[in-house]
C-alpha positions as CSV (number, residue, x, y, z in Angstrom):
1,M,27.5,-36.8,29.9
2,K,28.8,-33.3,30.5
3,K,32.0,-34.1,28.6
4,R,29.9,-35.4,25.7
5,I,27.8,-32.2,25.5
6,L,31.0,-30.1,25.6
7,S,32.5,-32.2,22.9
8,L,29.5,-31.7,20.6
9,F,29.4,-28.0,21.3
10,S,33.2,-27.8,20.4
11,A,32.6,-29.7,17.3
12,F,29.8,-27.3,16.2
13,I,32.1,-24.3,16.8
14,I,34.9,-26.0,14.7
15,A,32.4,-26.8,11.9
16,F,31.1,-23.2,11.8
17,S,34.7,-21.8,11.6
18,L,35.6,-24.3,8.8
19,F,32.4,-24.1,6.8
20,P,30.7,-20.7,7.3
21,C,29.6,-20.6,3.7
22,A,27.5,-23.8,4.1
23,I,25.7,-22.4,7.1
24,A,25.1,-19.0,5.4
25,Q,23.6,-20.9,2.4
26,V,20.9,-22.4,4.7
27,S,20.1,-18.9,6.0
28,A,19.8,-17.5,2.5
29,D,17.2,-20.1,1.6
30,E,14.9,-19.0,4.4
31,H,11.8,-16.9,3.8
32,H,11.9,-13.2,5.0
33,T,9.5,-10.6,6.0
34,Y,9.9,-7.0,4.7
35,S,8.3,-3.9,6.2
36,V,7.8,-0.7,4.1
37,K,7.0,2.7,5.6
38,Y,7.0,6.3,4.5
39,V,9.9,8.2,6.2
40,P,9.2,12.0,6.2
41,E,12.9,12.9,6.8
42,M,13.8,11.1,3.6
43,G,10.7,12.1,1.6
44,E,10.1,8.6,0.4
45,W,8.9,5.1,1.2
46,R,11.7,3.0,2.7
47,V,12.1,-0.7,3.5
48,Q,13.5,-2.9,6.4
49,Q,13.9,-6.6,6.6
50,S,11.7,-7.1,9.6
51,S,8.1,-8.0,10.6
52,S,7.6,-4.5,12.2
53,W,9.2,-1.1,11.6
54,D,12.0,-0.1,13.9
55,S,13.0,3.6,13.4
56,S,16.3,3.0,15.2
57,K,17.5,0.6,12.5
58,E,18.8,1.3,9.1
59,N,16.5,1.2,6.1
60,G,16.9,1.1,2.3
61,N,15.0,2.4,-0.7
62,M,12.5,0.4,-2.7
63,D,15.2,-0.8,-5.1
64,Y,16.5,-2.9,-2.1
65,L,13.1,-4.5,-1.7
66,W,12.6,-5.4,-5.4
67,G,16.2,-6.7,-5.6
68,N,15.8,-9.1,-2.6
69,L,12.1,-10.1,-2.5
70,Q,11.7,-13.8,-3.3
71,D,8.9,-16.3,-3.7
72,G,7.5,-17.3,-0.3
73,D,8.4,-14.1,1.4
74,S,6.0,-11.8,3.3
75,L,5.5,-8.1,2.8
76,M,3.9,-5.4,5.0
77,I,3.1,-1.9,3.9
78,I,2.7,0.4,6.9
79,G,0.9,3.7,6.5
80,D,-0.2,6.5,8.8
81,E,-1.9,9.9,8.7
82,I,1.1,11.7,7.2
83,S,2.1,9.2,4.5
84,P,1.2,10.2,0.9
85,A,-0.6,7.9,-1.5
86,F,1.5,4.8,-2.2
87,G,0.2,4.5,-5.7
88,D,0.8,1.2,-7.6
89,L,2.3,-1.8,-5.8
90,K,3.3,-4.2,-8.6
91,I,4.3,-7.6,-7.1
92,E,6.0,-10.1,-9.4
93,K,6.8,-12.7,-6.7
94,K,4.5,-15.4,-5.3
95,L,4.2,-14.1,-1.7
96,A,3.0,-16.1,1.3
97,N,1.5,-13.0,2.9
98,L,0.8,-9.3,2.1
99,T,-0.4,-7.0,4.9
100,L,-1.7,-3.5,4.3
101,S,-1.8,-1.6,7.6
102,G,-3.3,1.9,7.9
103,V,-2.6,2.8,4.3
104,T,-5.2,5.6,4.5
105,S,-4.3,7.4,1.3
106,S,-5.0,4.6,-1.2
107,I,-2.9,1.8,-2.6
108,I,-3.4,-0.2,-5.8
109,V,-2.0,-3.8,-5.7
110,Y,-1.2,-5.8,-8.8
111,A,-0.2,-9.4,-8.1
112,R,1.3,-11.1,-11.1
113,Q,1.4,-14.5,-9.2
114,N,-0.9,-16.0,-6.6
115,I,-0.6,-14.6,-3.0
116,S,-1.7,-17.0,-0.3
117,E,-3.1,-14.4,2.2
118,I,-3.7,-10.7,2.2
119,Y,-4.7,-8.7,5.2
120,V,-6.4,-5.3,4.7
121,L,-6.2,-3.8,8.2
122,K,-7.9,-0.9,9.9
123,G,-8.0,2.4,8.0
124,T,-6.6,1.0,4.8
125,V,-8.0,2.1,1.4
126,A,-7.0,-0.5,-1.3
127,S,-7.8,-1.8,-4.7
128,L,-6.7,-5.4,-5.2
129,N,-5.9,-6.9,-8.6
130,G,-4.6,-10.5,-9.0
131,S,-5.0,-13.9,-7.6
132,Y,-5.4,-14.4,-3.8
133,D,-6.4,-17.5,-1.9
134,T,-7.7,-15.7,1.2
135,I,-8.4,-12.0,1.8
136,Y,-9.1,-10.6,5.3
137,V,-10.7,-7.2,5.6
138,Y,-11.0,-5.5,9.0
139,D,-12.9,-2.6,10.8
140,N,-13.1,0.6,8.8
141,S,-11.1,-0.3,5.8
142,S,-12.3,0.2,2.2
143,C,-11.4,-2.4,-0.4
144,N,-12.2,-3.2,-4.0
145,I,-11.4,-6.7,-5.1
146,N,-11.3,-6.7,-8.8
147,N,-10.8,-10.5,-9.4
148,D,-12.0,-13.8,-8.2
149,V,-11.2,-14.9,-4.6
150,K,-11.5,-18.3,-3.0
151,K,-12.1,-17.1,0.6
152,L,-13.1,-13.7,1.9
153,Q,-13.2,-13.0,5.7
154,I,-14.7,-9.6,6.7
155,S,-14.3,-8.9,10.4
156,G,-15.1,-6.1,12.8
157,E,-12.7,-6.1,15.8
158,T,-13.1,-2.4,16.8
159,S,-15.9,-1.3,14.4
160,M,-18.2,-2.5,11.6
161,K,-17.6,0.4,9.1
162,M,-15.8,-1.5,6.3
163,N,-16.7,-1.0,2.7
164,V,-16.0,-4.0,0.4
165,T,-16.9,-4.5,-3.3
166,V,-16.0,-7.6,-5.3
167,F,-16.2,-7.6,-9.1
168,G,-15.2,-11.3,-9.4
169,K,-16.5,-14.5,-8.0
170,V,-16.4,-15.4,-4.3
171,D,-16.3,-19.1,-3.4
172,F,-16.8,-18.4,0.3
173,C,-17.4,-15.3,2.4
174,Q,-18.0,-14.9,6.1
175,I,-18.8,-11.7,7.9
176,D,-18.4,-11.4,11.7
177,N,-18.5,-8.8,14.4
178,R,-16.1,-9.5,17.3
179,G,-16.2,-13.2,16.5
180,N,-20.0,-13.4,16.2
181,V,-20.9,-14.7,12.7
182,L,-23.4,-12.4,10.9
183,S,-23.5,-14.0,7.5
184,T,-22.0,-16.9,5.6
185,M,-22.2,-16.9,1.8
186,Y,-21.1,-19.5,-0.8
187,Y,-20.5,-19.0,-4.5
188,V,-21.4,-15.3,-4.8
189,V,-22.2,-14.2,-8.3
190,P,-19.6,-11.8,-9.8
191,G,-20.2,-8.1,-9.2
192,T,-22.9,-8.6,-6.6
193,L,-21.0,-8.9,-3.3
194,K,-21.1,-5.5,-1.6
195,V,-20.7,-4.4,2.0
196,V,-21.3,-0.7,2.9
197,D,-20.5,0.6,6.3
198,G,-20.6,-3.0,7.6
199,E,-24.0,-3.8,6.1
200,I,-24.5,-6.5,3.5
201,K,-26.0,-5.2,0.3
202,T,-26.0,-8.4,-1.7
203,D,-29.3,-9.9,-2.7
204,A,-29.9,-13.4,-1.4
205,A,-30.6,-14.7,-4.9
206,N,-26.9,-14.1,-5.8
207,Y,-25.4,-16.5,-3.3
208,S,-25.9,-19.9,-1.6
209,T,-26.1,-20.6,2.1
210,N,-25.8,-24.4,1.9
211,G,-22.5,-24.7,0.0
212,Q,-24.2,-25.6,-3.3
213,S,-23.3,-23.3,-6.3
214,N,-26.2,-21.7,-8.2
215,K,-26.8,-21.4,-11.9
216,P,-25.8,-17.7,-12.3
217,Y,-22.5,-18.4,-10.6
218,N,-21.8,-21.4,-12.8
219,D,-22.7,-19.6,-16.0
220,T,-20.2,-16.8,-15.4
221,P,-16.7,-17.3,-16.8
222,Q,-13.8,-16.8,-14.5
223,K,-11.9,-13.5,-14.5
224,N,-8.3,-12.9,-13.7
225,N,-5.7,-10.2,-13.9
226,N,-4.6,-11.5,-17.4
227,D,-8.0,-10.8,-18.9
228,P,-7.5,-7.8,-21.3
229,A,-11.3,-7.0,-21.2
230,F,-11.2,-6.6,-17.4
231,N,-11.2,-2.9,-16.3
232,I,-9.7,-2.2,-12.9
233,A,-12.1,-0.3,-10.8
234,P,-11.1,2.4,-8.2
235,V,-11.9,2.0,-4.6
236,G,-15.6,2.6,-3.7
237,S,-16.8,2.6,-7.3
238,T,-19.4,0.6,-9.2
239,P,-18.6,-1.3,-12.5
240,P,-17.5,1.3,-15.1
241,K,-20.0,2.2,-17.9
242,S,-17.5,4.1,-19.9
243,A,-13.7,4.8,-20.1
244,K,-12.3,7.4,-17.8
245,V,-10.8,10.6,-19.1
246,S,-7.4,12.1,-18.3
247,N,-7.0,14.0,-15.1
248,P,-6.6,17.8,-15.8
249,L,-3.9,18.2,-13.2
250,K,-1.3,20.8,-14.3
251,V,1.2,22.4,-11.9
252,K,4.4,24.4,-12.1
253,G,7.3,24.9,-9.7
254,K,8.2,28.3,-8.3
255,T,11.1,30.0,-6.6
256,A,10.8,31.0,-3.0
257,T,13.1,33.0,-0.8
258,V,13.9,32.5,2.9
259,K,15.9,35.0,5.0
260,Y,19.0,33.4,6.4
261,S,18.9,35.6,9.5
262,K,15.5,34.1,10.5
263,L,16.6,30.5,9.5
264,K,19.6,30.8,11.9
265,K,17.2,31.3,14.8
266,K,14.4,28.8,14.0
267,T,12.7,26.6,11.5
268,Q,10.8,28.4,8.7
269,K,7.7,27.3,6.8
270,L,6.4,28.1,3.3
271,S,2.8,27.7,2.1
272,L,1.9,25.7,-0.9
273,K,1.2,28.9,-3.0
274,K,4.8,30.0,-2.5
275,I,6.3,26.9,-4.0
276,I,3.8,25.5,-6.5
277,K,1.5,27.2,-9.0
278,T,-1.7,25.3,-9.8
279,V,-2.4,25.9,-13.5
280,K,-5.3,23.4,-13.6
281,K,-6.8,21.8,-10.5
282,G,-6.5,18.0,-10.4
283,Q,-9.5,15.8,-9.8
284,G,-9.6,13.6,-6.6
285,K,-7.5,13.7,-3.5
286,I,-4.3,15.7,-3.9
287,T,-1.1,14.6,-2.2
288,Y,2.5,15.8,-2.2
289,T,5.8,13.9,-2.0
290,K,9.4,15.1,-2.0
291,V,11.3,12.9,-4.4
292,K,14.6,14.7,-4.3
293,G,16.4,17.4,-2.3
294,S,18.0,18.3,1.0
295,K,17.0,16.4,4.1
296,K,16.5,19.7,5.9
297,I,13.6,20.5,3.6
298,L,10.4,18.6,4.3
299,I,6.9,18.7,2.7
300,N,3.5,17.9,4.3
301,S,1.9,15.2,2.2
302,K,-1.6,16.5,2.6
303,T,-1.2,20.3,2.6
304,G,1.9,20.8,0.5
305,K,3.4,23.1,3.1
306,V,7.2,23.1,3.2
307,T,9.2,23.1,6.4
308,I,12.8,24.3,6.2
309,K,14.8,23.2,9.2
310,K,17.1,25.5,11.1
311,G,20.7,25.4,10.0
312,L,20.2,25.1,6.2
313,K,23.1,26.9,4.5
314,K,22.9,30.0,2.3
315,G,22.4,29.4,-1.4
316,T,19.9,28.0,-3.9
317,H,18.5,24.7,-3.0
318,K,16.6,22.7,-5.6
319,I,14.0,20.1,-4.7
320,K,11.7,17.9,-6.7
321,I,8.1,17.5,-5.6
322,K,5.6,15.0,-7.0
323,V,2.0,16.2,-7.0
324,S,-0.6,13.3,-7.2
325,A,-4.3,13.5,-8.0
326,A,-6.1,10.3,-7.0
327,G,-8.9,10.7,-9.6
328,N,-12.5,9.7,-9.2
329,D,-15.3,7.9,-11.1
330,K,-14.8,10.1,-14.1
331,Y,-11.1,11.0,-14.1
332,K,-8.0,8.8,-14.1
333,S,-5.3,9.2,-11.4
334,A,-2.3,11.4,-12.4
335,S,0.9,12.8,-11.0
336,K,3.3,15.6,-12.0
337,T,6.8,16.2,-10.8
338,V,7.9,19.8,-10.5
339,S,11.2,21.5,-9.7
340,V,11.2,24.0,-6.9
341,K,14.0,26.5,-6.0
342,I,14.4,27.7,-2.4
343,K,16.8,30.6,-2.0
344,V,18.4,31.2,1.4
345,K,20.0,34.6,1.6
């Protein structure tokens, strides 16, 4: 028996050495999970092929993700307190799973094809546009669902402070607190499902509790992300009554000077006013992202304060900074990219 096992093992080794391409082809057909996280040192969102972020491993830019993402893959966007607004996430592939974890500074998802499951985890602020089979919303996250959804599960694991608004139909919705079911709703009429700080604000006349659809639900046509008359609503808003106007955000880059004698000894910092001039204040939450420049120059996404690491050489260093205004009920979101010069002398 031992000889037979050794013979089979030897045969496998020989096959692998003779036909490596065939085995590699099987691996290539497998579905993968990609993790995306903002890396302050790089000043941008980066990607790894893994189910969780490992800072010790290499990572690539977003072009790597879009060049490799395939139907059936899974994607996780990982945010934290220092990450800037992600902005638009346009997904062309038919994903098995999309997870938004702690994306506190807002993300707008556009799914061109159906996504089987999407998880909106604790702390996330998201606007979802597209076709989803099942959406899970947890804890203190805020989420606008701008299209129809088959199943919506709203759960409190550590808190019941979630805010959820659905502008499309909902076939089934269940709300629970630590596993204890608080409410079960079937066939919710479009534009009526609303949960504020964990409390249901939907009138009982707008849904069924016995699994039978009601007349208002049946009389409402389906909406999807291909409907040109459908306006995407920002997180936390109500259905728009009129079109939004352009954000007045207007900024200019400046030139700042840092003494080399001080920089040789320790890291230096520059306030926002020294690097960017605000001509017109933007509406909504303002965030800052470095899109190009030395790795030794960092920017705080919330305050705009620039940190210059010890050891930066003498000379004029150019960096590009994107200033984003999230907008609000009246104003659209906007972003401007400015060039900033930092002279070390």
